[in-house]
C-alpha positions as CSV (number, residue, x, y, z in Angstrom):
1,M,5.3,-35.5,-13.3
2,I,5.5,-32.0,-11.7
3,S,5.3,-28.9,-13.9
4,V,6.7,-25.5,-12.8
5,V,5.6,-22.5,-14.8
6,L,7.8,-19.4,-14.7
7,P,6.4,-16.2,-16.2
8,V,9.2,-13.8,-17.3
9,Y,9.3,-10.2,-18.4
10,N,12.7,-8.5,-18.7
11,E,14.3,-10.7,-16.0
12,A,17.7,-11.3,-17.7
13,E,19.5,-10.5,-14.5
14,N,17.8,-13.3,-12.5
15,I,16.2,-15.6,-15.1
16,L,18.7,-18.5,-15.0
17,R,19.0,-18.6,-11.3
18,V,15.3,-19.5,-10.8
19,P,15.4,-22.7,-13.0
20,E,18.6,-23.6,-11.2
21,L,17.0,-23.3,-7.8
22,V,14.0,-25.4,-8.9
23,E,16.2,-28.1,-10.4
24,E,18.1,-28.2,-7.1
25,R,14.9,-28.7,-5.1
26,F,13.6,-31.4,-7.5
27,A,17.0,-33.2,-8.0
28,S,15.7,-36.4,-6.5
29,L,12.7,-36.6,-8.8
30,D,12.7,-38.5,-12.0
31,D,10.1,-36.6,-13.9
32,Y,9.5,-32.8,-13.9
33,E,9.5,-29.9,-16.3
34,I,10.2,-26.2,-16.1
35,I,8.2,-24.0,-18.5
36,V,9.6,-20.5,-18.9
37,V,7.0,-18.2,-20.5
38,D,8.7,-15.1,-21.9
39,D,6.0,-12.4,-21.9
40,G,7.4,-10.3,-24.7
41,S,10.7,-9.3,-23.0
42,V,12.9,-6.7,-24.7
43,D,16.1,-7.7,-22.9
44,S,18.1,-10.9,-23.4
45,S,15.8,-13.1,-21.3
46,E,14.7,-15.2,-24.2
47,Q,18.2,-15.8,-25.6
48,L,19.5,-16.8,-22.1
49,V,16.7,-19.4,-21.6
50,V,17.2,-20.8,-25.1
51,S,20.9,-21.3,-24.4
52,Y,20.3,-22.7,-21.0
53,S,17.7,-25.2,-22.2
54,R,20.2,-26.8,-24.7
55,S,22.0,-28.3,-21.7
56,H,19.0,-28.7,-19.4
57,P,16.3,-30.7,-21.2
58,T,13.8,-30.2,-18.3
59,V,13.5,-26.6,-19.4
60,R,11.1,-25.5,-22.1
61,L,10.6,-22.0,-23.5
62,I,7.3,-20.4,-24.7
63,S,7.7,-16.9,-26.1
64,Y,5.7,-14.4,-28.1
65,G,6.4,-10.9,-29.5
66,R,4.7,-8.5,-27.2
67,N,4.0,-8.1,-23.5
68,R,0.5,-9.4,-22.7
69,G,0.5,-9.5,-18.9
70,K,1.3,-11.9,-16.1
71,G,-2.1,-13.6,-16.3
72,Y,-1.8,-14.2,-20.0
73,A,1.7,-15.7,-19.6
74,L,0.5,-18.0,-16.8
75,R,-2.5,-19.2,-18.9
76,R,-0.1,-20.0,-21.8
77,G,2.1,-22.0,-19.4
78,L,-0.8,-23.8,-17.8
79,L,-2.1,-24.9,-21.2
80,E,1.3,-26.4,-22.0
81,A,1.9,-28.0,-18.6
82,R,1.9,-31.8,-18.6
83,G,2.3,-32.5,-14.9
84,A,-0.1,-34.1,-12.4
85,S,0.8,-31.2,-10.2
86,V,1.4,-27.7,-11.6
87,F,3.3,-24.9,-9.8
88,F,3.7,-21.3,-10.9
89,L,6.4,-19.1,-9.5
90,D,7.5,-15.5,-10.0
91,S,10.9,-15.1,-11.5
92,D,12.1,-12.1,-9.6
93,L,13.8,-14.0,-6.7
94,D,11.7,-12.2,-4.0
95,I,10.4,-15.6,-2.8
96,N,12.5,-18.2,-1.0
97,I,11.5,-21.5,-2.5
98,D,13.2,-23.7,0.1
99,G,9.7,-24.7,1.1
100,L,8.9,-26.1,-2.3
101,N,8.6,-29.7,-1.0
102,R,6.0,-28.5,1.6
103,F,3.8,-27.4,-1.2
104,V,4.2,-30.8,-2.9
105,E,3.1,-32.5,0.3
106,A,0.2,-30.2,0.8
107,L,-1.1,-31.1,-2.7
108,G,-1.6,-34.6,-1.4
109,V,-4.4,-33.2,0.7
110,H,-5.7,-30.0,-1.1
111,D,-6.6,-29.1,-4.6
112,V,-4.8,-25.8,-4.6
113,V,-2.0,-24.5,-2.4
114,I,-1.0,-20.8,-2.1
115,A,1.8,-19.0,-0.4
116,S,0.6,-16.2,1.9
117,K,2.6,-13.3,3.3
118,W,0.2,-13.1,6.3
119,A,0.0,-16.8,7.2
120,R,1.3,-17.8,10.6
121,G,5.0,-18.6,10.3
122,S,5.7,-16.3,7.3
123,K,8.9,-14.3,7.3
124,V,8.4,-11.1,5.4
125,C,10.7,-8.2,4.7
126,M,9.0,-5.4,2.7
127,P,8.6,-1.6,2.7
128,I,5.8,-0.2,4.8
129,S,4.2,1.2,1.6
130,R,4.0,-2.3,0.1
131,R,2.5,-3.7,3.3
132,V,-0.2,-1.0,3.2
133,Q,-0.9,-1.7,-0.5
134,S,-1.2,-5.4,0.2
135,K,-3.6,-4.9,3.0
136,V,-5.8,-2.5,1.1
137,F,-5.8,-4.7,-2.0
138,N,-6.8,-7.7,0.1
139,F,-9.6,-5.7,1.8
140,V,-11.0,-4.6,-1.6
141,T,-10.6,-8.2,-3.0
142,R,-12.6,-9.6,0.0
143,S,-15.3,-6.9,-0.4
144,L,-15.8,-7.4,-4.2
145,T,-15.4,-11.2,-4.4
146,G,-16.3,-12.7,-1.0
147,L,-13.0,-14.6,-0.9
148,D,-11.7,-14.9,2.6
149,F,-8.0,-15.6,2.0
150,R,-5.5,-13.5,3.9
151,D,-3.4,-13.1,0.8
152,T,-4.0,-13.7,-2.9
153,Q,-1.1,-12.1,-4.6
154,V,2.1,-14.0,-3.7
155,G,3.5,-15.5,-6.9
156,F,3.9,-19.0,-5.6
157,K,1.0,-21.4,-6.1
158,A,0.3,-25.0,-6.9
159,I,-2.7,-26.9,-8.3
160,R,-3.6,-30.5,-9.0
161,R,-4.2,-31.5,-12.6
162,E,-7.8,-32.5,-12.0
163,A,-8.5,-29.1,-10.4
164,L,-6.7,-27.2,-13.1
165,E,-8.9,-28.9,-15.8
166,K,-12.0,-27.6,-14.0
167,V,-11.0,-24.0,-14.0
168,R,-8.5,-23.5,-16.8
169,D,-11.0,-22.8,-19.6
170,E,-12.7,-20.1,-17.5
171,L,-9.6,-18.1,-16.7
172,R,-9.6,-14.8,-18.6
173,V,-7.6,-12.2,-16.8
174,D,-4.4,-11.1,-18.5
175,G,-3.0,-9.0,-15.6
176,F,-2.1,-9.3,-12.0
177,A,-5.6,-10.2,-10.8
178,F,-5.2,-13.6,-12.4
179,D,-4.5,-15.0,-8.9
180,V,-7.9,-13.7,-7.7
181,E,-9.7,-15.2,-10.6
182,L,-8.1,-18.6,-10.0
183,L,-9.1,-18.6,-6.4
184,L,-12.6,-17.4,-7.1
185,L,-13.0,-20.2,-9.6
186,A,-11.7,-22.6,-7.0
187,K,-14.4,-21.5,-4.7
188,V,-17.1,-21.7,-7.4
189,H,-16.0,-25.3,-8.1
190,G,-15.8,-26.3,-4.5
191,L,-12.0,-27.0,-4.6
192,S,-10.1,-27.1,-1.3
193,V,-7.4,-24.4,-0.9
194,A,-4.6,-24.2,1.7
195,E,-2.5,-21.2,2.6
196,L,1.1,-21.9,3.6
197,P,3.6,-19.5,5.1
198,I,6.4,-18.1,2.9
199,E,9.7,-16.3,3.3
200,L,9.6,-13.2,1.2
201,N,12.0,-10.3,0.7
202,I,10.7,-7.4,-1.4
203,S,12.9,-4.4,-1.9
204,E,10.8,-2.5,-4.4
205,D,9.1,0.3,-2.6
206,T,5.8,0.7,-4.5
207,I,3.6,-0.5,-7.3
208,S,2.8,2.1,-10.0
209,I,-0.5,3.9,-10.0
210,R,-1.1,2.5,-13.4
211,D,-0.7,-1.1,-12.2
212,I,-3.0,-0.4,-9.2
213,W,-5.7,1.0,-11.5
214,R,-5.5,-2.0,-13.8
215,M,-5.7,-4.4,-10.9
216,L,-8.8,-2.7,-9.6
217,L,-10.5,-2.8,-13.0
218,D,-9.6,-6.5,-13.3
219,L,-11.1,-7.1,-9.8
220,L,-14.3,-5.5,-10.9
221,D,-14.4,-7.5,-14.1
222,V,-13.7,-10.8,-12.3
223,S,-16.3,-10.2,-9.6
224,L,-19.1,-9.2,-12.0
225,R,-18.3,-11.8,-14.6
226,H,-18.3,-14.8,-12.3
227,R,-21.3,-13.6,-10.3
228,L,-23.4,-13.0,-13.4
229,R,-22.1,-15.6,-15.9
230,L,-21.9,-18.5,-13.5
231,G,-25.0,-17.5,-11.6
232,V,-23.1,-18.0,-8.3
233,K,-23.8,-15.9,-5.2
234,I,-20.5,-15.3,-3.5
235,S,-21.0,-15.1,0.2
């Protein structure tokens, strides 16, 4: 079985299109599930998914009353996932998932597969300000954690069940630095990680100062916690 986890927060405009696209890509498979995690949306996202799931039994909904953050939503979804391979995908339609099958194939060789804006072959359309923010965040991430990935933040990743079970109980971050913690734990546990190119179209010009500040605080927390608690020196 393949599990796809979709974290959602106020995505009523797009929310049904993403499960439809995933179902199109996996139409030839006999066994897959789509887990939509509604992270305290205040729009009609939850109601739309409930209605959609009645005629699409591959879709399951997890919801809770208040917004807890993308990392929290992903952890909830990963705990519920039953697949031998688990994907997680942003629900804002910025990412072209035509390459989904390439990720399935790559999991036959690697423990974790991540999409990267800066991998050779990627096609990226995004404002200059977002490019600068991405590069700066990656530089800070490398400096604090020792990770050498070109990109940690694209919301399209996949992990094998055996690898997930090694890292799942150690994931703590509720916010956007969840991806960094996952990759840091992958390094700590000696898991193999592959970066694949992606087609990405981001129209939003900037991330809020508040979100940037939270991500930096999470990065500091992740770096200190795993260096000290696990006693691992990140090179």
